[in-house]
C-alpha distance (Angstrom), angle and dihedral (degrees) to the residues before:
residue distance angle dihedral
M1 . . .
P2 3.82 . .
L3 3.76 123.1 .
D4 3.79 101.8 -130.1
H5 3.80 121.8 -159.3
Y6 3.81 113.2 -136.8
V7 3.83 88.7 -167.9
S8 3.79 109.3 48.2
Q9 3.78 117.5 -111.9
V10 3.78 91.1 -136.4
H11 3.84 88.0 61.6
L12 3.85 92.8 46.8
R13 3.81 93.6 51.0
N14 3.77 89.6 61.6
F15 3.80 86.5 68.1
Y16 3.82 95.7 52.0
S17 3.78 118.3 132.0
P18 3.82 109.6 -113.1
L19 3.82 88.0 -141.0
N20 3.79 97.9 64.7
Q21 3.82 107.5 0.8
R22 3.75 91.4 -116.7
L23 3.78 136.6 108.1
H24 3.76 124.3 -108.6
A25 3.82 112.1 -133.0
I26 3.77 138.8 -173.7
R27 3.82 128.2 -178.5
K28 3.76 121.1 -134.5
S29 3.79 91.5 -147.9
D30 3.81 98.1 62.7
L31 3.85 105.9 -2.3
K32 3.83 90.3 -119.0
R33 3.76 112.7 160.4
F34 3.80 129.8 -151.3
S35 3.81 141.3 153.0
P36 3.84 111.5 -119.7
R37 3.77 132.1 175.1
S38 3.83 118.0 -118.3
E39 3.80 91.0 -102.5
D40 3.81 92.1 56.0
V41 3.82 99.7 62.3
C42 3.82 142.0 48.9
R43 3.76 93.6 30.3
I44 3.80 136.2 121.7
E45 3.75 129.5 -175.0
D46 3.82 108.6 -98.1
N47 3.79 92.4 -8.6
S48 3.84 91.3 149.4
T49 3.79 93.3 49.2
N50 3.81 113.1 95.1
A51 3.75 119.9 177.9
Y52 3.82 92.6 -164.9
L53 3.80 88.8 70.9
K54 3.77 127.5 78.2
E55 3.81 89.1 -131.6
D56 3.78 99.9 39.2
R57 3.86 93.9 -165.3
A58 3.82 95.9 42.2
I59 3.82 94.0 125.8
E60 3.76 90.8 63.0
E61 3.81 89.5 62.3
F62 3.78 89.6 51.6
L63 3.85 90.9 52.1
K64 3.79 91.4 55.1
D65 3.84 87.2 73.5
V66 3.82 94.0 44.0
E67 3.81 114.9 38.6
P68 3.90 99.1 48.9
R69 3.81 89.3 55.3
Y70 3.82 98.3 47.1
N71 3.83 99.7 96.5
A72 3.76 94.3 42.6
S73 3.81 89.0 49.0
L74 3.78 91.1 49.9
A75 3.81 90.4 53.6
K76 3.85 89.8 50.5
I77 3.80 91.2 51.0
R78 3.82 91.3 51.5
Q79 3.80 88.1 53.6
H80 3.81 92.8 42.3
N81 3.77 88.7 -122.1
I82 3.80 96.7 131.6
D83 3.77 116.5 173.1
R84 3.81 135.6 169.1
E85 3.80 94.3 -85.9
C86 3.83 91.2 52.0
I87 3.82 92.3 49.1
H88 3.81 91.1 49.1
A89 3.81 92.7 51.2
I90 3.83 96.4 47.4
A91 3.81 96.1 38.6
G92 3.83 89.0 45.5
F93 3.78 91.4 50.7
A94 3.80 91.2 51.7
A95 3.81 92.1 45.2
Y96 3.84 90.2 51.6
V97 3.82 91.2 52.7
V98 3.79 94.8 48.9
T99 3.79 93.1 49.7
C100 3.81 108.2 33.6
S101 3.80 108.3 31.3
P102 3.81 122.3 98.4
T103 3.79 89.4 -110.9
A104 3.79 91.5 53.5
M105 3.82 92.2 49.5
R106 3.81 91.5 48.3
I107 3.76 99.0 47.8
H108 3.82 96.2 40.4
A109 3.80 88.7 53.9
G110 3.86 87.8 63.6
P111 3.84 97.7 71.9
L112 3.84 90.9 45.2
M113 3.83 88.9 52.5
A114 3.78 89.9 49.9
M115 3.89 89.5 50.1
L116 3.82 91.4 51.9
N117 3.84 91.9 50.0
S118 3.79 92.5 47.1
S119 3.81 93.2 47.0
A120 3.82 90.3 50.1
R121 3.81 91.9 51.8
V122 3.79 92.7 47.0
L123 3.83 92.9 49.0
D124 3.86 89.7 46.3
A125 3.81 90.7 53.1
Q126 3.83 88.1 52.3
G127 3.80 90.9 52.3
A128 3.83 91.9 -115.5
I129 3.80 95.5 126.9
P130 3.84 118.7 57.2
N131 3.78 121.1 -136.3
A132 3.78 119.3 -93.0
P133 3.79 120.1 -94.3
E134 3.81 119.6 -88.2
V135 3.84 90.8 -98.0
L136 3.79 85.2 70.0
G137 3.77 93.1 42.7
G138 3.79 97.0 -96.9
K139 3.80 88.7 -88.1
S140 3.76 126.6 160.5
I141 3.76 121.6 -111.1
T142 3.77 88.1 -108.8
E143 3.80 91.1 56.8
L144 3.78 92.1 44.4
L145 3.75 92.3 52.7
A146 3.82 91.1 46.3
D147 3.81 94.5 53.5
G148 3.76 94.8 40.2
S149 3.78 97.2 -114.9
V150 3.83 89.0 123.6
K151 3.76 125.1 36.1
F152 3.79 131.7 178.5
T153 3.79 118.9 -135.3
V154 3.78 127.2 -158.4
D155 3.82 121.7 -151.1
P156 3.84 101.4 -124.2
K157 3.84 88.8 -141.0
Y158 3.83 88.9 67.8
P159 3.86 96.6 64.4
Q160 3.81 86.6 41.6
A161 3.83 89.2 55.4
M162 3.77 89.9 49.5
G163 3.82 90.2 51.0
I164 3.80 93.6 47.5
S165 3.81 90.9 49.1
N166 3.80 87.5 55.4
I167 3.84 98.1 38.3
L168 3.80 93.7 116.2
H169 3.78 90.2 51.0
H170 3.83 91.3 51.6
T171 3.81 90.0 47.7
S172 3.82 90.8 49.3
V173 3.81 93.4 49.4
F174 3.79 93.6 47.4
G175 3.85 92.8 44.6
N176 3.81 95.8 46.2
S177 3.82 94.5 46.5
P178 3.83 127.7 86.8
W179 3.81 117.4 -80.5
E180 3.75 131.3 -160.9
V181 3.80 111.2 -158.1
L182 3.82 103.4 -145.1
H183 3.80 112.6 -150.1
N184 3.80 116.2 -162.2
K185 3.78 109.4 -155.6
Y186 3.82 88.3 176.3
A187 3.79 93.6 63.3
D188 3.80 91.7 119.8
I189 3.81 91.7 64.5
N190 3.80 104.4 15.4
P191 3.81 110.3 25.4
F192 3.80 124.3 179.3
F193 3.79 115.5 -94.5
T194 3.79 126.7 -138.2
S195 3.79 128.4 -156.5
D196 3.78 147.6 -179.7
Y197 3.84 86.6 -74.4
P198 3.84 105.8 37.6
A199 3.81 95.8 176.7
A200 3.79 101.8 81.7
I201 3.82 119.1 -170.2
E202 3.76 122.1 -125.3
V203 3.79 120.5 -165.1
A204 3.76 104.1 -161.4
D205 3.82 95.2 161.8
L206 3.83 128.2 9.0
N207 3.81 88.7 -137.0
R208 3.83 94.7 52.9
P209 3.80 133.8 69.3
I210 3.81 119.5 -83.9
N211 3.81 111.2 -98.5
R212 3.74 121.1 -135.4
I213 3.77 120.4 -138.9
V214 3.80 111.6 -161.5
P215 3.81 119.4 -174.2
L216 3.80 111.9 -146.2
A217 3.79 101.4 176.1
P218 3.85 136.1 -16.1
D219 3.83 89.6 -84.1
I220 3.78 102.8 40.1
A221 3.79 142.6 42.2
V222 3.77 137.5 161.9
R223 3.78 130.2 -128.3
I224 3.82 111.1 -150.9
T225 3.80 118.4 -163.7
P226 3.83 104.3 -164.5
D227 3.76 114.0 -133.6
M228 3.83 103.6 -132.5
R229 3.76 91.1 -159.7
L230 3.79 86.5 73.8
S231 3.79 92.8 61.4
G232 3.80 111.1 121.8
T233 3.82 93.7 5.2
T234 3.81 125.1 130.0
P235 3.83 110.4 -88.2
D236 3.79 112.7 -102.6
L237 3.81 109.9 -165.3
A238 3.81 92.3 179.9
F239 3.82 82.2 77.6
P240 3.80 98.3 -145.1
G241 3.82 91.3 169.6
S242 3.81 96.2 53.6
R243 3.77 118.1 127.6
A244 3.80 129.3 161.9
A245 3.77 131.5 -172.6
P246 3.83 123.0 -165.4
R247 3.77 118.5 -129.6
Q248 3.80 130.3 -174.0
L249 3.84 107.6 -144.3
K250 3.78 126.1 -138.7
R251 3.78 114.5 -124.7
T252 3.82 90.5 -106.8
E253 3.84 88.6 55.5
V254 3.80 91.1 51.2
V255 3.81 88.4 53.7
G256 3.85 88.5 49.4
V257 3.79 91.8 52.9
N258 3.79 91.8 49.8
R259 3.79 91.1 47.5
L260 3.81 89.8 56.0
L261 3.80 91.9 46.6
V262 3.84 90.5 53.2
Q263 3.79 94.2 44.8
C264 3.80 92.8 48.4
A265 3.77 96.6 45.0
E266 3.81 114.8 106.7
D267 3.82 92.6 -138.3
L268 3.83 113.7 -50.8
I269 3.81 126.6 80.2
L270 3.79 117.2 -168.8
H271 3.77 124.9 -165.4
R272 3.78 142.3 166.4
D273 3.81 102.6 -128.6
E274 3.77 131.6 51.8
E275 3.81 104.0 -131.2
D276 3.82 129.3 159.1
W277 3.75 93.4 -134.5
I278 3.80 92.0 62.6
E279 3.81 93.2 70.0
R280 3.81 91.0 51.5
F281 3.82 90.5 46.8
V282 3.82 93.1 50.6
A283 3.79 91.7 44.5
K284 3.81 90.3 54.8
N285 3.84 92.7 53.1
R286 3.78 104.7 29.0
S287 3.83 97.2 101.0
Y288 3.79 91.4 69.3
R289 3.83 127.8 91.3
I290 3.77 138.8 162.8
Q291 3.77 109.3 -94.7
P292 3.81 131.1 -176.5
V293 3.81 114.9 -115.7
T294 3.81 120.0 -164.7
Q295 3.78 124.3 -172.2
T296 3.80 116.4 -157.7
L297 3.80 116.3 -148.4
S298 3.83 124.0 -174.5
H299 3.75 110.6 -113.3
G300 3.80 118.5 177.3
T301 3.82 107.8 -65.1
G302 3.77 93.3 -16.5
D303 3.78 143.8 39.5
L304 3.76 132.3 -87.4
L305 3.80 109.9 -144.5
V306 3.78 120.6 -156.1
S307 3.81 113.4 -170.8
T308 3.78 131.1 -171.5
F309 3.80 139.2 148.4
R310 3.81 130.4 -107.2
I311 3.75 137.2 179.3
I312 3.82 104.7 -112.6
S313 3.81 131.7 -179.9
S314 3.81 118.1 -130.3
L315 3.78 86.4 -142.4
H316 3.81 92.5 70.7
């Protein structure tokens, strides 16, 4: 069985230390530090294989048009010479992370779980589901769900299959939406991190779409503001709506980007330089994770579910 990387090795190698040609890594869960190679991390056996799809390795075909162009695209972005091939590579990389990584599978299972619970309650209210047997107290499915006696589970491969099926749509939305190219002139002393989920969310305004911040190298990242008008449209990989503006970040803004990258990582933070301050920085932000949040609104005889994602601390 293949060991599939859910964060591309070509991306990870851009964060290698020049001293030993390895990454520096620290885990949020226990603050353990180590120095892996790109092939040693962000990989799962058969991660790209999905039995829900007719072509169970379809995502690997998609990556053939993305990963080989990553480094050339990074060079073009640094020169602000962004063309269609560059947009496809970077938007495709981001789309792959938000559909196939463990974080993606976990958080996209949340809305499906909410839908199952809502459907069960609606069917129960219509009398379509009989009460449980006496051994379970004769309770309704609504009561059993409320007290935790019954729980739905979602195979994480199912939301992954949905994401892979829509990978071209995700790529189109990311590529046809506004980008800010974030230049880090402090990379020598405060470089950008990457992680096992290098597509951090940024909630600038509760009434606006969630931005994606994607680190590309220690000195450069992109902020993508998804254009919600593109939702449900036919993918257009010519990227006629693409537009990118360069921005030199202040040092406080670099710290803010790295804070989001740590908070949104599932567990593993990866960085170029071995600095003592990094452990303290990760320790301060390690309790946060991306979590799905679903709001249930009454709508006629059923429910209207509105799902989004937020950065939430486990301490609250």
